[in-house]
N, C-alpha and C positions, 0 to 999 in steps of 0.2 A: 517419397512413401504414397501409397496411396490411401485410404480408409474409407472400403468400400462395405462394410455392411449396413443395410439397411435396417439394425432395430439396432445393434451395439457399439459401432460404429469403429471396431478395434482389429479389421482383417485387415489384412495388405495385399496388396499384389506382387510387391517383391519380398522378397527373403528377407523377413527381421528374425534377432530373435525376440522369442513372446516373454510379455509381464508376467510373473509369476500368480498363480491366482492363489485367493484369500486362503485355501485351501492346500494348495502344497508347499505352502512356507509356512513355518511356526512364529508360533507371539515371540521366541528367543528370537528368530533369526530376522523376522520383518521390521525392517525400518519405515517407521509413518513420519510423512512430512505434515507437519503440524503449522494449521492458518488458521489467521486470524482476517476474521471479513468487515469492512467498515461499509455501510449505508445498505441498512435493512428494508430497502423499498421493493418496488416493482422488481425490478430486475432481478434483484439477489435468491430471489426463489430456485432460479434455473443453479445458480451456483451452492446453494447448500446441497441442492437434490445429487449435482452432477460429482459434490466430493465427497457425498455420503454415498455417492456408488465405486467409490476407490477405493481396492483392497488394500494402498499403501499409504493414503491421508485422509489426514479429519483436520475438521473445524473445531479449535479448543477456547474459540474467543469473537467475541462479536460485538460491532458496536455502530450504535444509532445515534443521534440528538436527541431520539424521541423516545423517552427508556420505557415506555410501555411496547412499543414497537420491540427491540433490541433481548426484554424480556419475555417477546412473545415468540420467537422465533426461536430462541435459547432454549425453550422451554420443545418447541413442537420440533427440531429436529438433534433435539439432545446435546447442545452445546452446553460443556462446564459454567465457562464464567460471560458476562454480557456487561458492558458497561457503556457509558455516552462522552468518556473520557479516550478518546484517542492515544494523549500521547501515557495513559495508563496501560492502556492493549498491546503496545511498542516497545515500554518496557518490561513486558515478560519477556525473559530469556530463551523458554519455551518454540515461542513461533518463531518460524522459521522463512514464512513468506505471507504476507497482505497480498488480500484479493479487495479489487480497491471498486465498491457501485453505488458512490455518491456519483452529485452531481457532475455531469461532465468537465464544465469549468473548472472543479474541485480535483480531476484527478492529477493532475503535476504535482499541486503542494501535497496532498497525500503521500502520493508516491516519494516525492524526494524528500519529505519523512521519515517513510518507511525504511529508504533507501538508507540514511544518515543514520538510521538505528541499524542497520547491518541486516533488512530484510530482503529476501526476493520482492521480486514487484509484479502482480499480475492488474491487468488496469480493463477493465470495461472500454469498450468503443464510444466514441474517439478517444485517444489518450490524452486530449484539450482539446480546448475551444481555440487556440492560437497558436500558430504551429512555431514561436520565438519559444512557444511554456513548454510544450513537447522537446524541442531542444534542451533546454534546462531539466528536463528529466529526462533524460538519455543519458546530460554530461552526469549529472549524480549521481546514476545507479554506475554508470561507468566508472567515478571517483573513488564508489562507496568497494566494485566489486562484486555487486550482484546483477543476477540475471532480471530481465525487463520483458516480458510479457504483456502483449493488448490482444486480448478476445476477440477476432474474427471470425468468430464459429462456422458461417456459413461457407467456408473456404470447405467443409469436412461434410457438408449435404451431399449423401453420397451419387445426385444426381453431377455436383459438380466437382467430385473428384474423377469421373469418368471423364469430362470434358476438359481437366487438367490431364487426365494419362495422356488423351488422344492429341493433347497441343504439346505435350514433352517427348509425345513420340511424333514430333512433326508433324500429322495430318493433314494441319489445316492448310498446307502452305502461305503464300502473302494474305497476311489478314486484311483484308477490305476497310470493314464494317463493324462497329459491336455499338449498341445498343442497351438498355436497360430503361425497363421502365415499372415505375412503383406507384400505385394507386390505390393509396389505403386510405382508413377514415379513421382521424380523430377527433372526434366533438372537443367541444367548446369546454363541457365538462373536464376531460382529459386533463387539460392542462391549466384547469383551475385548481389541478389536486394539490398543487403545489407550488406555491410562487416560483419557485425556478424557470421553470417549464415554457417554452418559447422567447427566454431571454436571449441576449448576445452574449453578454457575462457566463451564463451558464448550462448555455441550452446549448444555444443556436436554433436553428428554424428545421423545413421536412426535410433537406440535403448533407446537414451535419448529424441531426437527431436519427431521425427515420430510415433515412435511406444510405447511412452512412454505410452499411455494408454493400451495398450498391456502389457507390463508387468505388472502395476495394476492390470491388467486381472487375469494374472495367477499366484500372490501372491494371490489376492483378494479370488481365490477357493482354492489353495495350499495349503495356510498356512506358516507358519515357512519356513527357509530355511538351508539345511543341508549343502550342497552346490552346487559352480558352474564350468561348466567349458565354454570356449567361443572361438571362432573364428572372429576375425572383416576383414573384408579387405577393401580400397579405389579403387576400380575398374574402375571405370568409369569420377570420377567429379574431378572436382581438386578443394578439399578442403582440412580440417584437419584432420577429422575426420570419420570416415567409412560412406562408403552409400549402405556395404553389409556385414552380420554376422549371424551366428549361433548360442545359446547359449543351453545347457544342463543343466539343474538342478534335483537334490535331494531335498524331501522336508523331513521335518523331519519325517513326518507320513511314511516315502518310498514312498511315490509317486514319478513316475519321470517325468520331465515337459523340454520342448523345445520350444522355441522363434527362430523364422525364418526372418529376416528380407530383403528387400534390395530395394532400391530405384531408381533400377533399370528396372522396367517393365515395356516393348515394348509393344503397343504403349501409355497405356496409364494403373490406376487404377484396379488393377485384382480381389484385396481377400486380408479384414482385419477379421481376423477370432482364435475362439479358439473350438475349439473340449475337452470334454472331456468324459474318459471313465473309466467306475465306477463299482465295485458290481456287482449294478441294474440298471444298464441306460446307454445309449450311447447316446448322444449332441451333436452338431454342432451346434454352431452358426456363420455364413458368411454374404456375400453380399462383398462389397468392406469397409464396416467398423462394422462391427456386429449388421446389420440391418435384418436378413433375419433368420430364422428358418429353418437349412435343415435335420436338424437327430434328433428325439425327441422319444426314446423310453427306457420306465420303468418297470421293475418288477410289480411295481403295478398299478391303473387305478384311477386318479384323474379326476377330472369333467373338469376340463383347458386342457387335455390336449386332447378335441376335438374343443378346439379354439385356437388352437398355430398360427393359421395363421394370425389373428387379429393382432396379436404382429408384422407382418413384415410390415417395416418401409420403406421408399425410399428417404432417405434425397438428398438432390441436393449438399451437398460435403461431406466429411469428419468427418466434426465437429459434424455431426446428430444435432438431437433437443434440445439436454440436458440441455443446456445453461440455459432457461425457467426456465423449475424444478429445474437448480441446486439454483439460485437465490433466485425461490420462496422456498425455503429449506434454505437459509444462512436466510429470513428473519424470515422463523417461529423460528429458532435458539434463533435473536436477541432478538424478541419479546414476542414467548409462550415458549420460553424456552425448543423446540424442537430437537430433537436428528442430530447431522450435518450428510451427507451423507459421506464427508469425511473432515477430519477437518486437522490440520499441524502434527500429529501422523500416522493419516494416510496416510496421501500424503509423508511421512516419507518412509513407508516401499516398497514403489515401487523403492524411490532412493534409500533403500538400496542395492535392487537387482540388481540397475540400478549397484550401485557402485559395484560390484562384480562380474558384467560381465562388466567392466571394471577396471579390478582388475590389468591387465596385463599392466595398465599404470603403477602403481604400486610397481612392479617388478624391 
């Protein structure tokens, strides 16, 4: 399935039964997915807006430990109920799915609680800061018989979806090298916004937090990992974890990968890219967040090769536009038995690579 409309991200290369629009389905016929959201901080805006754009989903409750913040977003997004008590929100029988936007280290705990309450779970990336806790979350959802979704919305970038199409059409041949650069800036006041930022327990560093999507992208195209070597450093920020690092990866298929990350780029975000060099291709998707096709060379020729510029986007933030398409896919999974863009086991793959990058902490 390919989501490739540059504006609304719901057009498909492959034939698919279209979800009904709000106009074509009467209120009597429409089944709304009721969502509760925990964690009303920075990333929650993308979730609230994405949910509001779905004709068949609504957020009916939100929760945050800071009462004023929960109250504010409830008013802004017309959410009927807000609370500081997560267990109270979970006790609401009308809520079918919980969206988790809390600090990364709390995702497993909040997800497990939701699963035990019989709610489907959607969690922001990464699904955990430690691999064993991700496994506990997956097991809890399996045991409860609920679905687990991990938000990896950059997979839905139109440019990335085009690359994925070429990949699945076997246009690359043997892949030789995959590189990803994340050259962004996060000043000290960003980390000072909350005490959990930059800590090992709740956040991790530049790889775990800011570069998580890029780690996922490298493994999505590279496949299973053979070995990883990494160097990280905390060069300029007053945090526990790293603000800069590089990792070199050998994939089981023989390809070599590298990921270079820093949050010290002056004076603003410079690059968020992935480059794939193969037997029959050279592809580079760059911009500040994998949003522009800068190189597109293949040994064969396909009709869409002449239209690649229409897949460039200009997002206002590094989050891109993918949350809307991601929620659309989640709703399809829960109502039409569609295949998820990224479920718990898929989300685990990038966390496994992160665990290997941070393996020096286990020595």
